[in-house]
Every structure is written in structure tokens, then in C-alpha cells.
N, C-alpha and C positions, 0 to 999 in steps of 0.2 A: 299388242295392238293399241292404237291411240286414235282419239277422236278430237277434233278441234271445233270451236264455235267462232262466229264473226261478229264481234260487236262493232261499233261505230269506230272511226279512224281515231278521233281524240281519246276515247275510252281505251281502246285497245293500245295506242301508244303509251298512255299513261300506266297501264298494267304491264306492258312489256319492259318500260323504264324501271318500274318498282321491281320486276322480277330479276333485272340485271343487276340492279344495286343490292337487292337483298341477297342475292346468290353470292355477290362478291363478299359481303360480310360473313356468310356461313361457310363458303366454299374454302377459303384460304385456311381458317383455323382447323377445319375438318381434314383437309389435305396434309396439313402439318402433323395433326395427330395420328392420322392412319399411316402416313409414311413413316413416322417415327416408331410406332408399334410394329409395323411390318419389317422394319429394318432391324430392329432389336430381336424380333421373333425369328427372323432368319439367321442372325448371328448366333443366337442361343438353340438353334434347331436341333442339335444333337442332345440337347437337355430336355426334360419334361417341361420345364418352364418356358421354353421357346414355343412349344406347340400352343401352350395355353395363352401366350402373348398374341400369336398369330390368330388363335380363335377370338381374342379380344378386338384385334384389328378388323376381322371379319364382321364381328357384331356391330362395331362402330359403323363400318361401310354400309351394312344392311340398314341400320336405323337412319343414316343419312340418305340412303336411297329411298327409303319410305317417305321422308320429308321432302324429297325433290318431287317425288310423284305428287304428294299433296300441294306443294307450291305451285307446280304446274297447273294442276287442276283448278286452284283457286284463283291464280292470276292470269293464265293463259286460256282457261277452258279447255285444257287438253288432258285427256284421260289416258294414262299409260297402264295398260294391263300388265301386272307382274307376271313373269312365266313361272310355272309350277316348279317348286322345289323338288329336286329328285334325290338328294343326299340326305341321309339321316342326321349328319352333323355339318357344322357350319362350312368347314373347308373341304367337305367332299362333294359339295354342290357347285356346279359350274357357275350358277348365276352368282354365287357369292364372290368368286374370283373376278367376274366381269364388275360387280360392284366395287371391289378393291381398286381395280384399275381406274374405274370412273371417279371414284373418290380422290385419287391422287392426281389424275389428270384435270380433274374438274377445277382445281385451284389455278392451274395455268390458263385454262380456257376462260375462267371467270375474270382473271387479271387482264387478259388480252381484250375480251369484249367490253367489259366495264371501263378500261382505259380508253378505247375508242369513243364510248358514249360520253364518259366524263369530259374528254377533250372537246367534243362536239357541243357539249352543254356550255363549255367556257365560251365558245362562239356565240351561242344563243343569248348569254348573259350581257353581251355588248348592247343589246336592245334596251333592257331595262336600265342599264348603267347610263346611256345617253339620255333616256327619258328623265332619270333622276336628276341629271345635270341642268336639264331645262326647268323641270317643275321645282326643285329645291336648289336653287342657285347658291344659297348661303353655305351649302356643304361643300362647294367647290370654289375656292377663292379664285382659281384661274379659269373660270368658266367662260364660254365664248358668247353668252346671250345674257345681258344683264341691263335691265332698265332701258330697253330698246337699242343698246349699243351692238355692234357687229365687228367680230374678229374674223376676217376672211379665212386666214390660216386655220385657226382653231375650228371654225364652223365647217369647213370642207373636211377636216379630219373626223369630226363627229358625225357628220352627214354619212361618210363612208363607213364608220362604225356602226351607225344604225341600220344601214343597208345590209352590212355583213350579218348583224344579229337578226334582222327580218328573213334573210335567205336562210340562215341556219335553222331558224324556227320552223319555216316552210318545209325544210327538207328533214327535219327531225325524224318523222315516222319512217323515212327511208333509210336512216341510220340505225335508229333503235330497233326497228323491226328485224333486219338482217342479223344484227348482234344477238338479239334475243333468239332467233331461230337457230343460230349456230350453237348456242348453249343448250337450248331445249332440245334440239334434234341429237346433239351429242348424249345427252342424258337419256332420251327415248331409245337411242340405238343400243345402248349398253343395259338399260334398266328395264326394258320392256320387250314384248314379242315384235318382231318385225311384222307390222300390220299387214302389208300386202303378201309377205310369204305365209303368215298365218292364215290369211283368207283364202290363199291358194290351196294351201294344205288341207284346209276344211273342205274346200270345193272338191278336191281330188279325192279325198276320203269318202265324201258323199256320193260322188260320180262312180266310184269303183264299187261302193256298196250297192248302189242302184244297178250297176252293170251285173254284179254277181247275183242280185236278186232276180233281174230279168233272165239270166241264164237258167237260174233254177226253175223259175216259172215256165220258161220254154221247155225244158226238159220234162217237168210235170205234165205239161199239155201234150208233148210229144208221147210220153208214156201212156196217158190216158187214151189219146187217138189211136195209138198202136193196139191198146187192149180192146177198145170199142170197135175198131174197123178191121184192119187186116188179120189180127189175131182171131177174131170171132169167124171171120171168113175161112181162115186156114182150118180152124177146128172143124168147121162144117164141111170143108173140102176133104179133110181126112175121114170124115164118117161117110161121105158119099163114096169115095173110093173103096172103103171097106165094104159098103152095101153092094156097089158094082162088082167087086171081086167075088162076093158070094153068089151073085146071080148071073155070073157069066156062063155057067153050064146049064143051069136051070131055066133061066129066062134071059137069053141073050139080048132080045129087043129092050126089055126094061134096063138091062145093064147099060146098053148103049144111051138110052136117054139119060140115065144117071151120069154117064161120063160126059155127055154134052153140057149138062148142067154144071158139072164140076169145072169144065173147061171155061165156061162163062164166069164162074166164081173165081178161078184163077186169074183171068183177064182183069176182072174188076179189082181183085186184091193187087195186081201188079200195077194197075193205075193209082190206087190209093198209096201205094209204097212210093210211087214216083213223086206224087204230090207231097207226101211227107218229106221225101228227100230233098225236094226244092226248099222246104222250110228250114232244113238244116244246113245244107251247103250246096246250092245249085251248081252244078258243073259248068254250065254255060256262062255264069258270072266270072268265074275264075279264069275261063279260056278266052272269052270275048269281051267282057266288060259289061257296064251298066246298060248300054244301048241294046245289046242283044238280049240281055236278061229281061229288060223291060218289055222288049218286043214279044218275048215268050210269054210273059205275064199276060200281055193284052190278048195273046191268041187263045189262052185258056179262059178269058172272061166271058161270062154269059151275056155281059152288056158291051155293045160296041165301044171300043176304046181306042184313042189316039195317042201315040207316043212321040215326044220331041225331047229327045236327051242329047245334050251337047256338051259332054265333059270328057276330058281325057281319061286314061287309065289312072286310077287313084291307089292310095294305100289300101290293102286288103279289108282292114277293119272299117274304113270309111265306105268302101263299096258295099260290104256286107250290111252295115247300118242303113245306107240309102236304098238298098234292095228291099230290106224288111219294111221300111216305111211304104215303099210302093206296093209290096205284096200284101201287107195288112190293110192299108187303105182301100186297095182294089177289092180285097175279100170282103170287108165290111160294106162296101158300096154295092157288091154283088148280092149280099144277103140281105141288107136292111134298107137300102136307100130307095128302092123303086125307081131308079134313075133309068133314062133313056141313053146317056152318054157318059163316058169317063174320058178326062183328059189327064195325061201324065207328062209332066215337064221337069227336066232338070238342067241346071246351068250352073256355072262358076261365077260366084260373086266375091271379088277379092280373093282371100284364101279359104273360102268355104264353098261347099255345095250346097245349093238351094233346091229342094225337090218339092214340087207341088202335085198333088192329086186332087182333081176337082171333078164332082158329079153334079147332075141337075136333078138329083132326088129331092125328098121331102124334108131333108135337114134333121136336126136334133140329135146329131152325133155328140157325145160326151165322154171324155176319158174317165169320168168318175163312174159311168154306168156299165162299163164293160172292161174285161180284162185285156183285150186286144190292144186298145188305144193306150190304156195304162202301162202295158207291157212295153209299148213303144217309146213312151217317155222314159221308162227305166232303162231301156236299151240305149237310148240316145244320151242319157245322162252318163252312162258309161264312156262315152267317147266326146264329152264335153258339148254335145249337140242340144238342140232344144225343138220342142214340138209346139206348133200353133195350130189350133183347131178353130175354124170359123164355120158354124153350122147352125145358123138360125132356123127356127121353126118355118117350115115351108121351102127351105132350101134357098139356094144351093149350098153344098157342103165343100169346103176347101181344107185339106190337110197339108200342112207346110212344115217341113223340116229343114233345119240349117245345121250342117255338120262341118266343123272346121277340119280342114285337111291336115293340120299340124297337130291334131289332138292325140 
């Protein structure tokens, strides 16, 4: 991974020029040495000495690569993070082979880039040469400006020469800069991690870990809710049925009362299981999509809720993530907000779904204070989404989630 800083144009151009010229001095001898050692090592590969020579070529390339990283850091302000070594020996590591290739090809790249820069510097030199002819005429017997005399043909030529030098000087940053970037980018590509790829891998690793953590937390909450709710009711139902069975012959009226209470317990247990089922995989979401599922959630809300969902059918993991945002935000509003109204909206923005759940309650919602919103953050991280909570003291509260459809 690499980072760059941005000094002024003159300073940056001077550093880039120094980088190109210093690289030329270092790169050509290094390429010759590494190529020579590698060639001899390959020719002698059937022998033990050939392998040792190849090891030496790899070591030289590795040392040169370390020097290149330091050179770029010092002159270009660019930090190249070296990839981790994975092999116990020099030639068993993939990065060493990349450094071998870089060290050999670097000489050619340096000759080309430095050649362009040196040729352009030759044009820039036209300006000080012309100035020297004017200021120090004794150095140029055939000069065009001497003691007030004027040679039209020589004067015109030197004016053109001065203009060429001036234009070349003005355009120097746009020549040195690209040549420096060609060489430095070539080094960064082979000597360091791909910054964007490494960043993306880190993000994906973190998001997948967050997704797994969210699933684990969800399973633990579901297990706890099953234990504290339906399981306890079922245990009581079993005891009630046993009592009713014993009293059927001795006290039928009491048995009927117990059975009536058992039926109530069974209905309540069934309702709780349905609610828990909606948290796991709501059937309506899979059958009819987010609009119907959100309308069902609003129907079970104890606070009047409006629904405005304008999205097409989406990938299953996206619909599930958006549904959980709606469900959790509405559940929090019902439990804690003291609101009089909840508004649920979802729409497409570019290639992402934006869902907002807003209530007019007293505010103060914070993901750091409760497992529900923090669990939503972890779940959304698993699909590359993000959660934005705006809940000042006194309200209102808005929970917004952005979920990319291509995640």
C-alpha cells in the first residue's frame, strides 16, 4: 500500500527530477548485476552452485528493492508497504521473484524515462545559453549583440532559441512528473501491495467478520428469546395439561378451566413463535418483497406507522438486510421512543437502497447503548452497508441505512 504527499510544484519537480536521475545511476548497474547472476544461476542450476548464485541474485534484488522504497519515500514522499514474506528462503517467496523481475526491467525503464527527461533538459538549457551570450559576449566571438550592434539573422535565431528554452522550462513539470510516475508506479506495482486491493481486502475481511458476529449475536438473542418466552409457556402448558388430565374424572369443571387457560397459553405461544419467525426469515419478504413485508411490520406496530417503499425486487441478502433495519428501528421506536407516529421509506439511489425509519419521539437513540442498533451496524457491515443514526435529545429520531445492491 502506498501513500503520497503533495509539496509545491517547483519542489515536487526538483524531487522528481532527482529521483529519475538517481534511479538511472543505480538501476543500470543493478540490472546488469542481477541479470548476470540470474543467467549464470540458471545455466548452473543442475549444480549446487547454481542455486547459491540464484540466491545471491535474489538477495541483491531484495536489497535494491529496499533501497527503492527508501528512495521513493525520501524524494517522492511515497511510502510503499512491502508485502509480507511467505517463504522461509529467498527463492521460495513470491515477492523475491517479483523483485528479481523488477530489478532487471528497472534498468530499461530508467533508461527510457531518464532519456526523455535528459533530452528535455537539453531544450531547457537553450535559455541559459542564450542569456550567457548576451551577458558574457566575450565568451562568444560570433555573438549577435555587441556594443549596441545588431545582427538580424543571429538575433532572430537566438530569440527563437530563448523562446524554446523558456517554453521547455515552463513545461518541465509536465515532462518530469509523468516520467517519474512511470518509474515509481512500476516499482510500487511490483514491490508493494496493491493499495486499492489491499484496502478492499481489509474492508471485506472486516465486513465478513462483522457479518458473522451479527449472525452469532442474532442466534444468541433468538435462543434467549425462545428460552424466556415460548419454551417457558410450553413447559407451563405441559403442566396444565397434566393437571387437567388428572382432574377430568374427579373435577371436570376445574379441568375445563385449566384447558381454557392452556388454549390461551397455546395461542400466545403461537404468536410469539410467529414474531420470532419474522426475525429469522419472514415468508412474506421472500414471496412479495420489501413493500409487503414493511406493510406487515407497520400492521404489527403499536404506534401508527406509514410505509412508502418504492424499490424493485432485490437480491435476497439486500432485502433481508433492509428488512432487519426496518424491523429493528420500528421495534426500538415502539419500545423506547414514546412517539406518536413512525414513517418508513425506502427508495433506490444510484445502485443502492436507502431506507429511513423516522419517529417523532423523544430521541436519544445511540448504537453504543443497545444491542439492537449495534447489531444492525454489524449486519450492514456484512453487506458493505452503513447505518446513520440522527437522534438528538428531544427528538425526532431518524435511522437511515444505505445498502449497495452489488454488495
